[in-house]
Backbone bond lengths (Angstrom), bond angles and torsions (degrees), N, CA, C in turn:
res aa  C-N    CA-C-N  psi(-1)  N-CA   C-N-CA  omega(-1)  CA-C   N-CA-C  phi
1 M - - - 1.439 - - 1.512 107.52 -
2 A 1.329 117.07 131.89 1.457 120.39 -179.21 1.510 110.01 -130.01
3 L 1.312 114.69 138.41 1.451 120.86 174.16 1.511 106.34 -104.42
4 L 1.317 116.89 119.83 1.444 121.11 -177.79 1.512 109.01 -109.03
5 N 1.313 116.42 100.86 1.452 120.54 177.60 1.515 107.13 -162.36
6 S 1.300 116.35 123.55 1.452 119.14 176.96 1.510 108.61 -132.79
7 T 1.315 115.97 172.12 1.463 119.25 -179.03 1.519 111.34 -65.94
8 N 1.326 118.74 -16.44 1.464 121.70 178.24 1.519 112.94 -87.28
9 R 1.307 116.96 -6.06 1.468 120.84 -177.58 1.518 108.73 -103.74
10 S 1.340 115.87 142.52 1.459 119.14 176.41 1.521 109.10 -81.99
11 D 1.345 115.95 163.28 1.461 119.08 178.69 1.517 111.82 -58.73
12 S 1.341 117.49 -32.71 1.463 119.04 -179.43 1.528 111.29 -67.24
13 D 1.342 117.57 -18.30 1.462 121.90 178.51 1.523 112.49 -91.41
14 R 1.319 117.17 -4.88 1.472 119.91 -175.60 1.520 109.41 -58.45
15 Q 1.310 114.97 132.04 1.458 119.87 -179.09 1.517 109.22 -142.71
16 V 1.312 115.25 141.79 1.459 122.99 175.79 1.520 106.14 -120.76
17 T 1.322 117.46 129.47 1.462 119.98 176.44 1.520 108.80 -111.97
18 S 1.320 115.49 144.06 1.455 121.13 -178.94 1.524 108.26 -156.96
19 G 1.314 116.52 110.77 1.467 119.74 179.29 1.513 111.60 59.79
20 E 1.331 116.23 -125.94 1.469 121.75 -176.74 1.523 113.72 -90.31
21 V 1.335 117.78 9.95 1.461 120.51 -178.98 1.523 110.43 -129.24
22 Y 1.329 114.00 159.04 1.456 120.20 167.61 1.523 107.16 -131.06
23 L 1.311 115.13 152.40 1.463 122.07 -178.53 1.521 107.92 -121.75
24 R 1.330 115.54 139.79 1.457 120.12 174.25 1.511 108.84 -148.98
25 Y 1.338 114.95 163.90 1.450 119.24 177.91 1.532 109.91 -63.09
26 P 1.328 117.06 144.59 1.474 120.20 177.32 1.526 111.65 -61.70
27 A 1.317 116.10 149.01 1.469 123.16 -180.00 1.528 109.44 -133.23
28 P 1.331 117.44 158.78 1.473 119.93 -179.23 1.528 113.45 -53.52
29 G 1.323 117.97 -36.49 1.460 121.33 -178.95 1.518 114.66 -68.24
30 D 1.331 117.66 -8.35 1.470 121.72 179.49 1.518 112.79 -84.38
31 Y 1.339 116.93 -7.20 1.466 119.35 -170.07 1.526 113.52 -51.90
32 Q 1.333 117.63 -55.83 1.465 119.18 -171.08 1.523 112.16 -63.53
33 Q 1.320 116.27 -43.25 1.464 119.51 179.60 1.539 110.52 -63.06
34 W 1.346 116.16 -41.20 1.469 121.51 178.89 1.536 110.94 -63.91
35 A 1.356 116.13 -49.74 1.469 120.20 -177.60 1.529 110.86 -62.75
36 D 1.322 117.25 -42.01 1.469 120.60 179.65 1.531 111.33 -63.10
37 L 1.327 116.32 -44.83 1.465 119.79 -178.65 1.522 111.29 -66.71
38 R 1.324 117.48 -42.07 1.468 120.37 178.42 1.535 110.40 -63.82
39 E 1.328 117.23 -43.38 1.467 120.12 -178.50 1.530 111.19 -64.92
40 E 1.318 117.58 -45.97 1.472 119.35 -178.35 1.523 112.06 -68.98
41 S 1.335 117.16 -19.80 1.465 121.87 -178.42 1.524 112.36 -104.51
42 R 1.323 117.45 8.41 1.469 121.21 -172.82 1.531 112.81 -52.02
43 S 1.311 118.80 -53.31 1.473 119.85 -176.11 1.529 111.69 -66.12
44 F 1.310 117.54 -26.80 1.459 123.48 177.39 1.532 110.83 -72.86
45 L 1.344 117.71 -35.37 1.464 122.71 -174.08 1.526 114.53 -91.00
46 V 1.335 117.06 -34.66 1.468 121.29 -172.44 1.534 113.92 -53.12
47 P 1.324 120.81 -40.26 1.472 118.80 -178.68 1.527 114.56 -63.76
48 W 1.342 117.89 -16.13 1.464 121.40 -173.64 1.527 113.33 -112.69
49 E 1.329 117.84 1.09 1.462 120.93 -171.59 1.524 112.17 -125.25
50 P 1.354 115.71 162.74 1.467 118.94 170.38 1.530 109.94 -60.56
51 V 1.313 116.89 162.79 1.468 121.41 178.23 1.523 109.35 -59.47
52 W 1.321 116.24 133.98 1.459 121.18 178.55 1.529 109.48 -77.46
53 P 1.321 119.00 130.56 1.472 119.27 173.21 1.526 110.19 -59.98
54 I 1.318 116.71 154.21 1.474 121.06 -177.63 1.520 112.21 -56.83
55 D 1.331 116.60 -37.56 1.470 120.15 -177.07 1.525 112.71 -96.96
56 D 1.317 118.38 16.76 1.459 122.88 -170.16 1.523 114.18 -52.94
57 L 1.310 118.29 -37.83 1.463 120.35 -174.50 1.530 113.38 -95.90
58 T 1.324 117.66 11.21 1.463 120.32 179.33 1.526 110.69 -81.17
59 R 1.324 115.46 157.93 1.460 120.87 178.52 1.534 111.14 -62.19
60 S 1.335 117.33 -39.03 1.473 119.45 -179.55 1.532 110.83 -66.79
61 A 1.318 118.09 -38.52 1.468 120.42 176.70 1.529 110.55 -65.77
62 F 1.333 116.81 -36.27 1.463 120.36 177.77 1.531 110.23 -65.63
63 R 1.341 117.31 -40.89 1.469 120.30 176.62 1.530 110.89 -61.31
64 R 1.336 116.99 -42.07 1.470 120.09 176.80 1.529 110.85 -61.68
65 R 1.319 115.65 -41.00 1.465 121.19 178.27 1.536 109.82 -59.87
66 L 1.327 117.17 -45.03 1.458 120.70 -179.95 1.528 111.56 -64.29
67 R 1.330 117.71 -38.61 1.474 120.44 177.38 1.527 110.18 -63.81
68 R 1.334 116.68 -42.66 1.463 120.17 178.10 1.529 110.27 -63.28
69 Y 1.336 116.92 -43.91 1.456 120.53 178.44 1.531 110.42 -59.11
70 S 1.320 116.57 -43.30 1.457 120.92 -179.26 1.531 111.17 -59.89
71 R 1.331 116.72 -43.78 1.477 120.92 177.44 1.526 110.62 -63.17
72 E 1.328 116.73 -43.38 1.465 120.32 -177.55 1.529 111.64 -65.90
73 I 1.329 116.65 -38.25 1.465 120.44 176.69 1.523 109.41 -66.05
74 R 1.332 116.41 -47.57 1.468 121.22 179.62 1.524 111.28 -57.97
75 D 1.331 116.88 -43.23 1.459 121.40 -178.29 1.532 113.03 -82.32
76 E 1.338 115.98 0.05 1.461 123.49 178.04 1.524 113.03 57.64
77 I 1.349 115.38 39.18 1.466 119.28 176.82 1.533 111.88 -110.40
78 A 1.339 116.65 -9.34 1.469 119.64 177.93 1.523 109.93 -159.92
79 H 1.329 114.44 153.57 1.461 122.28 174.07 1.529 106.98 -134.29
80 P 1.355 117.02 99.29 1.465 120.67 178.52 1.526 110.39 -87.31
81 F 1.305 116.21 136.59 1.460 121.18 179.15 1.526 110.11 -129.15
82 F 1.332 116.37 137.94 1.450 121.22 165.12 1.527 106.32 -92.43
83 I 1.326 115.29 145.17 1.465 122.06 -177.76 1.522 108.53 -105.91
84 F 1.326 116.03 126.91 1.462 121.78 -179.88 1.520 110.09 -122.32
85 R 1.330 115.17 142.15 1.459 120.31 174.58 1.527 107.62 -74.96
86 S 1.313 116.92 130.14 1.463 121.29 -172.24 1.524 113.55 -64.99
87 N 1.329 118.01 -36.80 1.467 119.07 -172.56 1.516 114.33 -73.81
88 D 1.364 118.56 -20.56 1.465 118.96 -178.84 1.537 113.73 -142.27
89 D 1.333 117.58 8.00 1.469 122.74 178.62 1.530 113.58 61.31
90 A 1.325 117.64 22.11 1.469 120.46 176.82 1.517 109.74 -72.44
91 L 1.321 117.10 131.79 1.459 121.80 173.74 1.526 107.99 -70.81
92 V 1.337 117.34 125.11 1.461 120.33 -178.19 1.518 112.56 -111.96
93 G 1.337 118.10 -18.59 1.460 120.56 -179.01 1.510 111.39 170.54
94 S 1.324 115.51 -156.54 1.453 120.80 -175.87 1.524 110.14 -152.74
95 C 1.326 115.81 147.56 1.464 123.66 171.83 1.519 107.17 -128.98
96 I 1.301 116.85 144.44 1.451 120.12 172.60 1.513 109.51 -134.60
97 L 1.316 114.77 133.58 1.449 121.78 170.79 1.523 104.86 -101.91
98 S 1.324 116.62 108.08 1.466 120.93 -172.89 1.524 110.61 -125.34
99 N 1.330 114.73 -177.71 1.460 121.01 178.20 1.530 110.84 50.79
100 I 1.350 115.71 42.08 1.459 120.37 -178.75 1.521 109.20 -71.42
101 R 1.326 114.01 125.91 1.463 120.94 179.86 1.522 109.06 -117.25
102 R 1.330 114.72 134.84 1.470 120.99 176.31 1.524 108.21 -108.77
103 G 1.288 117.46 -174.24 1.457 119.62 -176.82 1.517 109.73 85.74
104 V 1.317 116.40 -135.00 1.461 118.45 -175.82 1.527 113.27 -73.03
105 A 1.328 118.73 -20.44 1.472 120.13 -176.46 1.525 112.60 -84.13
106 Q 1.323 119.25 -52.04 1.470 123.24 -176.16 1.532 110.78 52.22
107 A 1.326 116.12 55.31 1.463 120.92 -172.48 1.524 111.19 -137.85
108 G 1.315 115.21 162.87 1.454 122.71 174.08 1.515 109.69 -147.20
109 T 1.328 115.29 165.44 1.463 121.98 -177.89 1.523 109.45 -114.39
110 L 1.311 116.38 131.74 1.456 123.18 -179.19 1.522 110.61 -96.95
111 G 1.317 116.29 132.09 1.458 123.04 170.51 1.518 108.50 -130.38
112 Y 1.322 117.24 155.92 1.465 119.36 -178.15 1.522 110.68 -161.77
113 W 1.334 114.98 158.70 1.465 122.04 169.86 1.524 107.52 -148.05
114 I 1.317 115.96 156.22 1.462 120.86 177.96 1.518 108.85 -136.98
115 G 1.309 116.71 144.37 1.456 121.33 176.16 1.520 110.40 -63.89
116 Q 1.317 116.24 145.38 1.465 120.56 -174.12 1.520 112.47 -56.60
117 R 1.319 118.01 -41.94 1.475 119.01 -176.28 1.526 113.26 -69.76
118 Y 1.352 116.83 -13.10 1.464 120.90 -179.83 1.530 112.73 -105.51
119 A 1.322 116.71 -0.70 1.470 120.70 -176.84 1.523 111.35 -67.88
120 R 1.308 114.65 148.19 1.469 124.17 174.72 1.527 113.23 59.20
121 K 1.343 115.57 34.85 1.469 120.82 176.11 1.514 111.22 -117.76
122 G 1.341 116.76 6.04 1.458 120.96 177.61 1.517 115.08 92.45
123 Y 1.339 118.14 -8.51 1.465 120.29 -176.83 1.531 111.74 -64.18
124 M 1.332 117.05 -42.34 1.460 118.37 -177.62 1.524 111.03 -70.07
125 S 1.311 118.53 -37.20 1.463 119.93 176.32 1.519 110.59 -58.77
126 E 1.337 116.76 -44.17 1.458 120.42 178.38 1.527 110.69 -63.87
127 A 1.326 116.90 -41.90 1.458 120.53 -179.68 1.525 111.39 -64.17
128 V 1.331 117.08 -43.77 1.468 120.33 179.75 1.528 109.97 -63.65
129 R 1.319 117.60 -40.88 1.471 119.62 176.02 1.532 110.22 -58.25
130 G 1.322 116.39 -42.26 1.462 120.21 178.98 1.517 112.83 -63.64
131 V 1.331 117.14 -43.01 1.466 120.62 -179.92 1.526 110.47 -67.63
132 V 1.322 117.46 -38.90 1.467 120.31 178.02 1.531 109.90 -63.03
133 S 1.322 117.16 -44.74 1.470 119.55 177.03 1.524 110.94 -61.70
134 F 1.318 117.19 -42.18 1.463 121.71 176.93 1.531 110.08 -59.11
135 A 1.326 117.25 -45.09 1.467 121.30 -178.47 1.522 111.30 -61.97
136 F 1.329 117.13 -43.15 1.460 120.28 -176.51 1.531 112.17 -82.94
137 D 1.327 117.12 -44.11 1.466 120.41 -172.05 1.532 113.44 -85.62
138 E 1.319 117.98 -35.70 1.476 121.22 -178.89 1.523 112.29 -93.98
139 L 1.335 116.78 -42.63 1.463 120.47 -174.64 1.527 112.72 -94.82
140 S 1.325 117.07 -10.19 1.473 122.78 -178.41 1.527 112.76 58.04
141 L 1.338 116.29 34.05 1.462 118.92 173.12 1.521 109.11 -74.83
142 H 1.313 116.01 160.15 1.464 120.87 178.84 1.532 112.07 -102.52
143 R 1.356 117.02 -23.79 1.459 120.50 -171.53 1.518 109.45 -145.28
144 V 1.325 116.00 137.75 1.470 122.20 171.13 1.516 106.76 -121.23
145 E 1.329 115.49 128.99 1.465 122.17 -178.20 1.525 109.84 -110.25
146 A 1.309 116.35 155.36 1.462 122.70 175.55 1.524 107.71 -150.90
147 A 1.326 115.73 162.23 1.466 120.41 178.24 1.522 108.46 -146.15
148 C 1.315 115.96 151.39 1.462 119.78 174.19 1.533 109.03 -149.77
149 L 1.312 114.42 158.41 1.457 119.53 175.76 1.527 109.41 -61.92
150 P 1.325 118.59 143.12 1.469 120.53 179.60 1.528 113.03 -57.61
151 T 1.327 117.71 -26.57 1.469 120.99 -179.34 1.530 113.06 -85.38
152 N 1.324 117.62 -4.08 1.466 120.70 -178.22 1.529 109.77 -88.94
153 E 1.316 114.81 75.74 1.464 120.95 -176.60 1.533 113.11 -61.55
154 P 1.346 120.20 -40.25 1.470 118.45 177.16 1.531 112.75 -59.52
155 S 1.328 117.57 -39.39 1.460 120.22 179.28 1.527 111.22 -68.79
156 R 1.309 116.73 -39.23 1.477 120.25 176.80 1.526 110.20 -60.30
157 R 1.326 116.82 -46.15 1.473 120.86 179.65 1.526 110.94 -63.13
158 L 1.319 116.21 -42.28 1.459 120.53 -179.96 1.529 110.60 -59.19
159 L 1.343 116.70 -51.59 1.457 120.27 -177.05 1.528 111.52 -61.78
160 K 1.313 117.03 -45.06 1.465 119.64 178.62 1.526 110.73 -64.48
161 G 1.331 116.94 -37.03 1.458 121.41 -178.34 1.519 114.52 -67.01
162 V 1.328 117.32 -23.05 1.467 119.98 179.41 1.530 111.94 -103.79
163 G 1.352 116.37 10.45 1.451 119.86 171.09 1.512 117.21 107.12
164 F 1.326 118.82 0.77 1.465 120.80 177.39 1.528 109.26 -74.26
165 S 1.320 115.66 148.68 1.465 121.99 174.24 1.523 109.18 -108.18
166 E 1.320 115.49 139.37 1.463 120.13 175.69 1.520 108.54 -75.56
167 E 1.348 116.07 131.30 1.466 120.23 -174.00 1.525 114.26 -113.88
168 G 1.311 118.08 -10.69 1.455 118.46 178.85 1.514 112.85 143.18
169 L 1.318 114.75 -173.53 1.460 122.24 -176.65 1.526 109.25 -109.95
170 A 1.323 115.61 131.78 1.470 121.17 174.27 1.521 107.46 -109.51
171 R 1.330 115.92 120.19 1.461 120.25 -177.82 1.522 110.63 -74.59
172 A 1.339 115.12 138.31 1.473 122.49 176.94 1.523 110.98 45.02
173 Y 1.312 116.84 49.90 1.465 123.45 -170.30 1.529 113.31 -75.93
174 L 1.331 116.87 -46.58 1.463 121.46 -178.59 1.529 109.86 -135.21
175 K 1.329 115.06 152.11 1.457 120.26 177.28 1.529 108.17 -90.42
176 I 1.308 115.62 109.84 1.455 122.79 -176.22 1.524 108.93 -115.33
177 N 1.324 115.19 128.15 1.457 121.29 178.70 1.540 111.28 48.87
178 G 1.362 115.01 38.62 1.459 120.81 174.09 1.520 115.95 88.41
179 R 1.351 118.27 0.88 1.470 120.49 -178.48 1.522 110.31 -130.94
180 W 1.339 116.38 141.61 1.461 120.37 173.77 1.520 108.14 -69.49
181 E 1.312 115.89 125.38 1.467 121.28 -174.68 1.522 111.17 -124.16
182 D 1.346 115.18 143.39 1.458 120.75 170.43 1.531 108.51 -66.65
183 H 1.329 116.19 149.23 1.459 121.58 178.44 1.524 110.02 -136.29
184 L 1.322 115.06 146.95 1.460 120.70 168.59 1.523 107.65 -83.38
185 L 1.330 115.69 134.61 1.457 121.28 179.95 1.521 109.91 -98.85
186 F 1.323 115.13 139.88 1.461 123.07 179.02 1.519 108.47 -131.55
187 A 1.320 116.56 156.73 1.460 120.68 174.25 1.518 110.09 -156.78
188 I 1.323 114.14 156.03 1.461 122.76 170.54 1.515 105.61 -133.89
189 V 1.323 117.02 140.59 1.461 121.01 177.99 1.526 108.85 -114.16
190 S 1.319 115.09 160.81 1.461 120.67 -171.37 1.525 113.47 -60.96
191 T 1.331 117.69 -22.64 1.470 120.54 -179.62 1.532 112.86 -90.93
192 D 1.331 117.51 -4.84 1.464 120.27 178.23 1.526 110.10 -72.22
193 P 1.342 116.60 150.08 1.468 118.30 172.84 1.527 109.54 -66.78
194 R 1.321 116.24 144.16 1.466 121.10 178.73 1.521 108.04 -113.90
195 P 1.331 116.61 109.30 1.477 119.77 -178.11 1.526 111.96 -62.58
């Protein structure tokens, strides 16, 4: 796993490599690949995500998303990454380290999605390992948190497989597909072993 970022590189060049994938900040040129993958994976993703806005896959909504990402990166409250397969630059999904807290917490929250055709091939595990290393080694965070629906067994396996520990159940934690849903909480801290 390599973190590629130096003082000579701009934030738009920031890249994290991990196994067969690399992660970088989203760019305007990613729109079509992103929109196509989200649309073809819609029925696969909807049960696990907040309600999609009506215009979610439009170019103008993507531009708004990029502006929001830019503000969040600048304000150091989030780091959104698109995940690409290294051998052909195919967009396979996305990870975001958000809700970054400094001070006594030194923590962030991990979220992710993967296109249906790329699921269960190890790409997301590699991407999560990369984001966790980025959080601890580049951002000097102490804790990364994640949550998933209790019925999302693939996500539970993924988080445990990359070193997260299950910490308990949070009632009505997030609004998923229009309903407040209970979630299992997971976390990894900087002193934990990373498989």
